[in-house]
Residue, then its C-alpha position, 0 to 999 in steps of 0.5 A: m653290035a658296037r653297043d654289045d662290045d662296049d657292054i662286054e668290055a665294061l663288064l670285063a673291066d669291072v671283073e678285072r677291078t674286082l679281082g685286083r688285076g687292074g685299077p683300084a679295087p673297089e671298097r668292100q663293106p663287111a657283111r652284116r648279120s641280121d641275126p645274132a650268133p647263137a650262144p655256144r652250147s655247154s658240153s654236158r653229160l646229156d650231149g654224150v648220152r644223146a650221141g650214144v643213143a644215136a650211135r646205138f640206134r644207127a647200129a641197130l637199124v643197120a643190123a635190122v636191115v641186113a638181118g631182114a634182107a638176109v632172112f627174106a632172101l633165104f625164106a624166099v627160096t623155100p616154099f614152105l616158109g613165109a618170106v615177108s613175116g620171116g624178114a620182118g621178124a628177123a628185122v625186129a629181133a635184130f633191132v632189139a638185140v643190137g639196141v640192147t647189147y650195143r656198146r660203144r668202143 
């Protein structure tokens, strides 16, 4: 039991030295990077096009999910219409329509 107390006291003293609350602070070595930093990318028109396409794709995907879910829910309560095919058709139609006409503001 006495050895456990000594270990705990030694750990506490080490923590206090590390945090600067008592005794001299240990010298720290700067962290070394094993790989060189990547070269900064130049901004170009291609980056702007990629961002625009990504925004257009996200908007089209959200519209497709919402339209597909809404049509599926509506067709699910009507016995003479196919809910799965209606939802899939609405999702594809919304994806194409928003993908073609979406403009970034």
